[in-house]
KELOVEX-698193 format. One record per atom (N, C-alpha, C): residue in one letter; x, y, z. Coordinates in nm, 4 decimals, padded with zeros to 6 digits, always signed. Each point is the difference from the previous one (the first is absolute). Example, Ala and Ser with C-alpha at 12.3 -4.5 7.8 and 13.67 -1.06 7.14 Angstrom:
(A,(+01.3190,-00.5690,+00.7800)),
(A,(-00.0890,+00.1190,+00.0000)),
(A,(+00.0900,+00.1200,+00.0000)),
(S,(-00.0350,+00.1050,-00.0720)),
(S,(+00.0820,+00.1190,+00.0060)),
(S,(-00.0770,+00.1090,+00.0730)),
***
This chain:
(M,(-31.1127,-18.7806,+06.8799)),
(M,(-00.0142,+00.1116,-00.0865)),
(M,(+00.1223,+00.0789,-00.0232)),
(E,(+00.0085,+00.0600,-00.1311)),
(E,(+00.0878,+00.0242,-00.0350)),
(E,(+00.0352,+00.1842,+00.0485)),
(E,(+00.1207,+00.0299,+00.0444)),
(E,(+00.0137,+00.1105,+00.0489)),
(E,(+00.0169,+00.0839,-00.1221)),
(P,(-00.0873,+00.1144,+00.0633)),
(P,(-00.0001,+00.1141,-00.1400)),
(P,(+00.1778,+00.0452,+00.0012)),
(Q,(-00.0007,+00.0139,-00.1616)),
(Q,(+00.1486,+00.0664,-00.0038)),
(Q,(+00.0097,+00.1649,+00.0328)),
(R,(+00.1402,-00.0039,+00.0471)),
(R,(+00.0082,+00.1621,+00.0098)),
(R,(+00.0486,+00.0340,-00.0823)),
(G,(-00.0055,+00.1699,-00.0355)),
(G,(+00.0441,+00.0191,-00.1109)),
(G,(+00.1977,+00.0579,+00.0469)),
(R,(+00.0958,-00.0524,-00.0589)),
(R,(+00.1301,+00.0502,+00.0601)),
(R,(+00.0387,+00.1401,-00.0755)),
(S,(+00.0439,+00.0839,+00.0869)),
(S,(+00.0845,+00.1111,-00.0348)),
(S,(+00.1371,-00.0279,-00.0463)),
(H,(+00.0164,+00.0730,-00.0973)),
(H,(+00.1449,+00.0394,-00.0279)),
(H,(+00.0231,+00.0765,-00.0179)),
(T,(+00.1046,+00.0816,+00.1110)),
(T,(+00.1220,+00.1468,-00.0104)),
(T,(+00.0955,-00.0485,-00.0953)),
(V,(-00.0213,+00.0477,-00.0860)),
(V,(+00.0971,+00.0604,-00.0589)),
(V,(+00.0789,+00.1313,-00.0211)),
(T,(+00.1345,+00.0319,+00.0381)),
(T,(+00.1222,+00.0717,-00.0289)),
(T,(+00.0599,+00.0147,-00.0510)),
(T,(-00.0098,+00.1046,-00.0459)),
(T,(+00.1328,+00.0440,-00.1318)),
(T,(+00.0618,+00.1716,+00.0609)),
(T,(+00.1179,-00.0532,-00.0459)),
(T,(+00.1020,+00.1119,+00.0185)),
(T,(+00.0794,+00.0804,-00.1353)),
(T,(+00.0167,+00.0815,+00.0371)),
(T,(+00.0714,+00.0162,-00.1606)),
(T,(+00.1228,+00.1323,+00.0701)),
(S,(+00.0786,-00.0466,-00.0835)),
(S,(+00.1456,+00.0900,+00.0225)),
(S,(+00.0688,+00.0083,-00.1407)),
(S,(+00.0571,+00.0898,+00.0286)),
(S,(+00.1186,+00.0316,-00.1392)),
(S,(+00.0572,-00.0724,-00.0115)),
(F,(+00.1152,-00.0105,-00.1136)),
(F,(+00.1302,-00.0355,-00.0145)),
(F,(+00.1143,+00.0223,+00.0288)),
(A,(-00.0107,+00.1620,+00.0100)),
(A,(+00.0999,+00.0735,+00.0865)),
(A,(-00.0226,-00.0312,+00.1666)),
(E,(-00.1289,-00.0229,+00.0681)),
(E,(+00.0320,-00.0043,+00.1565)),
(E,(+00.0897,-00.2118,-00.0009)),
(N,(-00.0363,-00.0450,-00.0561)),
(N,(+00.0549,-00.1321,-00.0180)),
(N,(+00.1465,+00.0154,-00.0753)),
(F,(-00.0053,+00.0779,-00.0279)),
(F,(+00.1838,-00.0151,-00.0590)),
(F,(+00.0573,+00.0476,+00.0980)),
(S,(-00.0383,+00.1131,+00.0697)),
(S,(+00.0522,+00.0565,+00.1169)),
(S,(+00.0655,-00.0237,+00.1226)),
(T,(-00.1122,-00.1026,+00.0502)),
(T,(-00.0423,-00.0917,+00.1105)),
(T,(+00.0541,-00.1395,+00.0139)),
(T,(+00.0085,-00.0355,-00.1543)),
(T,(+00.0864,-00.1633,+00.0409)),
(T,(+00.1721,+00.0516,-00.0502)),
(S,(+00.0466,-00.1697,+00.0589)),
(S,(+00.1537,+00.0386,-00.0462)),
(S,(+00.0468,-00.1054,-00.1229)),
(S,(+00.0955,+00.0667,-00.0734)),
(S,(+00.0530,-00.0577,-00.1030)),
(S,(+00.1058,-00.0154,+00.0158)),
(S,(+00.0257,-00.1102,-00.1085)),
(S,(+00.1532,-00.0669,+00.0297)),
(S,(+00.0956,+00.0893,-00.1039)),
(F,(-00.0988,+00.0760,-00.0628)),
(F,(+00.0931,+00.1384,-00.1142)),
(F,(-00.0459,+00.0841,+00.0826)),
(A,(+00.1261,+00.0625,+00.0385)),
(A,(-00.0154,+00.1846,+00.0716)),
(A,(+00.1322,+00.0504,-00.0874)),
(Y,(-00.0669,+00.1149,+00.0445)),
(Y,(+00.1476,+00.1124,-00.0806)),
(Y,(+00.0837,+00.0430,+00.0895)),
(D,(+00.1255,-00.0350,+00.0305)),
(D,(+00.0151,+00.0530,+00.0758)),
(D,(+00.1354,+00.1222,-00.0477)),
(R,(-00.0232,+00.0837,+00.0157)),
(R,(+00.1376,+00.1469,-00.0668)),
(R,(+00.1008,-00.0142,+00.0638)),
(E,(-00.0016,-00.0368,+00.1657)),
(E,(+00.1669,+00.0036,+00.0679)),
(E,(+00.1089,-00.1316,-00.0970)),
(F,(-00.0997,-00.1210,-00.0260)),
(F,(+00.0618,-00.1395,-00.0744)),
(F,(+00.0797,+00.0605,-00.1578)),
(L,(-00.1137,+00.1232,-00.0939)),
(L,(+00.0418,-00.0130,-00.0715)),
(L,(+00.1248,+00.1261,-00.0342)),
(R,(+00.0494,+00.0433,+00.1478)),
(R,(+00.1113,+00.1006,+00.0106)),
(R,(+00.1416,-00.0904,+00.0432)),
(T,(-00.0735,-00.1188,+00.0136)),
(T,(+00.1649,-00.0641,+00.0247)),
(T,(+00.0557,-00.0498,-00.0872)),
(A,(+00.1324,-00.0886,-00.0088)),
(A,(+00.0652,-00.0414,-00.0899)),
(A,(-00.0749,-00.0960,-00.0815)),
(P,(-00.0660,-00.0968,+00.0637)),
(P,(-00.0438,-00.1441,-00.0382)),
(P,(-00.1470,+00.0540,-00.0538)),
(G,(-00.1171,+00.1506,+00.0461)),
(G,(-00.0749,+00.0156,-00.0643)),
(G,(+00.0457,+00.0616,-00.1420)),
(L,(+00.1146,+00.0640,-00.0067)),
(L,(+00.0557,+00.0739,-00.1389)),
(L,(+00.0081,-00.1211,-00.0868)),
(L,(+00.0959,-00.0706,+00.0220)),
(L,(+00.0476,-00.0798,-00.0704)),
(L,(-00.1894,-00.1043,-00.0982)),
(I,(-00.0974,-00.0189,+00.1027)),
(I,(-00.0469,-00.0634,-00.0554)),
(I,(-00.1299,+00.0904,-00.0757)),
(V,(+00.0105,+00.1573,+00.0174)),
(V,(-00.0449,+00.0792,-00.0980)),
(V,(+00.0364,-00.0288,-00.1250)),
(A,(+00.1842,-00.0288,-00.0031)),
(A,(+00.0630,+00.0465,-00.1074)),
(A,(-00.0079,-00.1576,-00.1072)),
(E,(+00.0038,-00.0946,+00.0772)),
(E,(-00.0566,-00.0869,-00.0529)),
(E,(-00.1790,-00.0078,-00.0806)),
(I,(-00.0778,+00.0629,+00.0537)),
(I,(-00.1142,-00.0081,-00.0472)),
(I,(+00.0048,+00.1400,-00.1221)),
(G,(+00.1317,+00.0681,-00.0138)),
(G,(-00.0020,+00.1091,-00.1057)),
(G,(+00.0429,-00.0585,-00.1255)),
(L,(+00.1099,-00.0996,+00.0694)),
(L,(+00.1165,-00.1234,-00.1026)),
(L,(-00.0942,-00.1134,-00.0524)),
(C,(-00.0951,-00.0211,+00.0648)),
(C,(-00.1086,-00.1346,-00.0756)),
(C,(-00.0972,+00.0708,-00.0908)),
(F,(-00.0725,+00.1176,+00.0524)),
(F,(-00.0656,+00.0191,-00.0772)),
(F,(+00.0713,+00.0628,-00.1406)),
(N,(+00.1026,+00.0894,-00.0005)),
(N,(+00.0553,+00.0231,-00.1169)),
(N,(+00.0505,-00.1006,-00.1265)),
(S,(+00.0458,-00.1156,+00.0869)),
(S,(+00.0468,-00.1056,-00.0829)),
(S,(-00.0834,-00.0570,-00.0757)),
(S,(-00.1793,-00.0099,+00.1003)),
(S,(-00.0916,-00.0650,-00.0661)),
(S,(-00.0354,+00.0841,-00.1374)),
(A,(+00.0233,+00.1698,+00.0133)),
(A,(-00.0516,+00.0022,-00.0728)),
(A,(+00.0617,+00.0493,-00.1210)),
(F,(+00.1508,-00.0012,+00.0443)),
(F,(+00.0720,-00.0309,-00.1536)),
(F,(-00.0072,-00.1310,-00.0592)),
(I,(-00.0107,-00.0860,+00.0442)),
(I,(-00.0517,-00.1540,-00.0715)),
(I,(-00.1248,+00.0355,-00.0619)),
(L,(-00.1063,+00.0499,+00.0498)),
(L,(-00.1272,-00.0075,-00.0634)),
(L,(+00.0171,+00.1214,-00.1127)),
(Y,(+00.0602,+00.1051,-00.0381)),
(Y,(+00.0290,+00.0815,-00.0340)),
(Y,(+00.0714,-00.0394,-00.1388)),
(L,(+00.0947,-00.0864,+00.0526)),
(L,(+00.1100,-00.0243,-00.1612)),
(L,(-00.1139,-00.1305,-00.0682)),
(S,(-00.0814,-00.0720,+00.0717)),
(S,(-00.1111,-00.1279,-00.0469)),
(S,(-00.0432,+00.1036,-00.0652)),
(A,(-00.1011,+00.0791,+00.0145)),
(A,(-00.0867,+00.1158,-00.0557)),
(A,(+00.0578,+00.0496,-00.0990)),
(A,(+00.1248,+00.0275,+00.0025)),
(A,(+00.0868,+00.1329,-00.1246)),
(A,(+00.0461,-00.1132,-00.1116)),
(V,(+00.0406,-00.1263,+00.0357)),
(V,(+00.0346,-00.0946,-00.1044)),
(V,(-00.1016,-00.0424,-00.0988)),
(V,(-00.1371,-00.0095,+00.0978)),
(V,(-00.1129,-00.0902,-00.1132)),
(V,(-00.0201,+00.1433,-00.0485)),
(D,(-00.0225,+00.0973,+00.0525)),
(D,(-00.0494,+00.1435,-00.0891)),
(D,(+00.1065,+00.0489,-00.1187)),
(A,(+00.1538,-00.0276,+00.0004)),
(A,(+00.0516,+00.0531,-00.1055)),
(A,(+00.0018,-00.1724,-00.0693)),
(S,(-00.0408,-00.0991,+00.0510)),
(S,(-00.0035,-00.1049,-00.1553)),
(S,(-00.1487,+00.0051,-00.0721)),
(S,(-00.0809,+00.0727,+00.0480)),
(S,(-00.0959,+00.0421,-00.0814)),
(S,(+00.0116,+00.0783,-00.1196)),
(V,(+00.0891,+00.1026,+00.0481)),
(V,(+00.0046,+00.0699,-00.0926)),
(V,(+00.0470,-00.0394,-00.1481)),
(S,(-00.0813,+00.0107,-00.0771)),
(S,(+00.0382,-00.0104,-00.1433)),
(S,(-00.0248,+00.0591,-00.1330)),
(P,(+00.0184,+00.0792,-00.0318)),
(P,(-00.0189,+00.1089,-00.1176)),
(P,(-00.0948,-00.0256,-00.1000)),
(E,(+00.0110,-00.1457,-00.0505)),
(E,(-00.0717,-00.0710,-00.0867)),
(E,(-00.1663,+00.0192,+00.0458)),
(R,(+00.0129,-00.0851,+00.1114)),
(R,(-00.1674,-00.0097,+00.0480)),
(R,(-00.0636,+00.1123,-00.0052)),
(D,(+00.0429,+00.1011,+00.0434)),
(D,(-00.0639,+00.1432,+00.0303)),
(D,(+00.0358,+00.1361,-00.0278)),
(S,(+00.0641,+00.0204,-00.1051)),
(S,(+00.0387,+00.0823,+00.0059)),
(S,(-00.0443,+00.1900,+00.0773)),
(H,(-00.0897,+00.0168,-00.0070)),
(H,(-00.0744,+00.0801,+00.0829)),
(H,(+00.0673,+00.0015,+00.1128)),
(N,(-00.0495,-00.1241,+00.0846)),
(N,(+00.0824,+00.0715,+00.1738)),
(N,(+00.1292,-00.0655,+00.0094)),
(F,(+00.1058,-00.0178,-00.0859)),
(F,(+00.1549,-00.0283,+00.0341)),
(F,(-00.0018,+00.0965,+00.0462)),
(N,(+00.0071,+00.1167,-00.0115)),
(N,(+00.0604,+00.1116,+00.1500)),
(N,(-00.0744,-00.0357,+00.0901)),
(S,(-00.0946,-00.0023,-00.0115)),
(S,(-00.0624,+00.0322,+00.1348)),
(S,(+00.0612,-00.1871,+00.1010)),
(W,(+00.0290,-00.1137,-00.0956)),
(W,(+00.0332,-00.1159,+00.0913)),
(W,(+00.1670,+00.0275,+00.0157)),
(A,(+00.0225,+00.0774,-00.0777)),
(A,(+00.1759,+00.0512,-00.0251)),
(A,(+00.0276,+00.0572,+00.1876)),
(A,(-00.0800,+00.0876,-00.0047)),
(A,(+00.0012,+00.1011,+00.1414)),
(A,(-00.0264,-00.0520,+00.0911)),
(S,(-00.0963,-00.1159,-00.0211)),
(S,(-00.0659,-00.0577,+00.1395)),
(S,(+00.1394,-00.0963,+00.0552)),
(S,(+00.0738,-00.0825,-00.0857)),
(S,(+00.1049,-00.0555,-00.0056)),
(S,(+00.1049,+00.0547,+00.0339)),
(F,(+00.0660,+00.0509,-00.0299)),
(F,(+00.0921,+00.1586,+00.0338)),
(F,(-00.0211,+00.0417,+00.1717)),
(F,(-00.1285,+00.0429,-00.0008)),
(F,(-00.0007,+00.0698,+00.1788)),
(F,(-00.0488,-00.1705,+00.1070)),
(A,(-00.0170,-00.1049,-00.1181)),
(A,(-00.0467,-00.0968,+00.1449)),
(A,(+00.1747,-00.0446,-00.0057)),
(F,(+00.0978,-00.0153,-00.0394)),
(F,(+00.1021,-00.0039,-00.0201)),
(F,(+00.0902,+00.1032,+00.0929)),
(L,(-00.0526,+00.1370,+00.0048)),
(L,(+00.0771,+00.0703,+00.0766)),
(L,(-00.0433,-00.0018,+00.1456)),
(V,(-00.0989,-00.0192,-00.0148)),
(V,(-00.1087,-00.0391,+00.1899)),
(V,(+00.1058,-00.1218,+00.0292)),
(T,(+00.0063,-00.0958,-00.0701)),
(T,(+00.0573,-00.1187,+00.0938)),
(T,(+00.1400,+00.0257,+00.0015)),
(I,(+00.0794,+00.0844,-00.1009)),
(I,(+00.1549,+00.0017,+00.0413)),
(I,(-00.0661,+00.1102,+00.1845)),
(C,(-00.0562,+00.1094,+00.0205)),
(C,(-00.0168,+00.0584,+00.0637)),
(C,(-00.0338,-00.0700,+00.1528)),
(Y,(-00.0730,-00.1166,-00.0134)),
(Y,(-00.0278,-00.1272,+00.1028)),
(Y,(+00.0988,-00.0242,+00.0318)),
(A,(+00.0816,-00.0687,-00.0873)),
(A,(+00.1378,-00.0034,+00.0370)),
(A,(+00.1136,+00.0237,+00.0882)),
(G,(+00.0367,+00.1184,-00.0486)),
(G,(+00.0654,+00.1207,+00.0253)),
(G,(-00.0462,-00.0097,+00.1479)),
(N,(-00.1202,+00.0101,-00.0040)),
(N,(-00.0316,+00.0323,+00.1845)),
(N,(-00.0205,-00.1199,+00.0707)),
(A,(-00.0009,-00.1004,-00.0822)),
(A,(+00.0195,-00.1565,+00.0935)),
(A,(+00.1303,-00.0089,+00.0278)),
(Y,(+00.1037,+00.0217,-00.0633)),
(Y,(+00.1445,-00.0075,-00.0087)),
(Y,(+00.0343,+00.1053,+00.1577)),
(F,(-00.0743,+00.0819,-00.0657)),
(F,(+00.0835,+00.1048,+00.1790)),
(F,(-00.0598,-00.0573,+00.0662)),
(S,(-00.1399,-00.0173,-00.0185)),
(S,(-00.0421,-00.0938,+00.1532)),
(S,(+00.0405,-00.0693,+00.0797)),
(F,(+00.0584,-00.1114,-00.1098)),
(F,(+00.1433,-00.0632,+00.0325)),
(F,(+00.1263,+00.0220,+00.1026)),
(I,(+00.0033,+00.1167,-00.0816)),
(I,(+00.1643,+00.0924,+00.0724)),
(I,(-00.0237,+00.0223,+00.1049)),
(A,(-00.1326,+00.0744,+00.0530)),
(A,(-00.0438,+00.0379,+00.0715)),
(A,(-00.0028,-00.0904,+00.1131)),
(W,(-00.0863,-00.0977,-00.0270)),
(W,(-00.0120,-00.1529,+00.1174)),
(W,(+00.1194,-00.0384,+00.0642)),
(R,(+00.1144,-00.0334,-00.1031)),
(R,(+00.1138,-00.0288,-00.0012)),
(R,(+00.0921,+00.0524,+00.0849)),
(S,(+00.0177,+00.1355,+00.0044)),
(S,(+00.0643,+00.0762,+00.0701)),
(S,(-00.0648,+00.0124,+00.1228)),
(R,(-00.1598,-00.0192,+00.0500)),
(R,(-00.0630,-00.0030,+00.1158)),
(R,(+00.0450,-00.1185,+00.0684)),
(T,(+00.0176,-00.1399,-00.0347)),
(T,(-00.0024,-00.1542,-00.0073)),
(T,(+00.1666,+00.0386,+00.0693)),
(A,(+00.0794,+00.0591,-00.0588)),
(A,(+00.1628,-00.0128,+00.0003)),
(A,(+00.0121,+00.0811,+00.1398)),
(Q,(-00.0693,+00.0793,+00.0529)),
(Q,(+00.0400,+00.0784,+00.1041)),
(Q,(-00.0297,-00.1000,+00.1319)),
***
């Protein structure tokens, strides 16, 4: 004779947690250390990040300004010529500002590494 099959009971347990709870209790390899940022190596890292940002922004704005200036043509669309010329002017102005900022960041970085 066959035994009658017993019904299986399954217990499912669910838990919920918020991201903030997990974030505060887990350890991470990226930690904010305020004391490190006050040391000479910490300041150098911050300066290198300001230097890298300004240099990359300069390169990107320079390429955008060149493309913008090369597309300005009074023959193609005389109605929008002044608008395109103004946008090219301000694109080069922003490019010069980023170049100057990158230069001064480099000078500040060099003076910190020399110390």
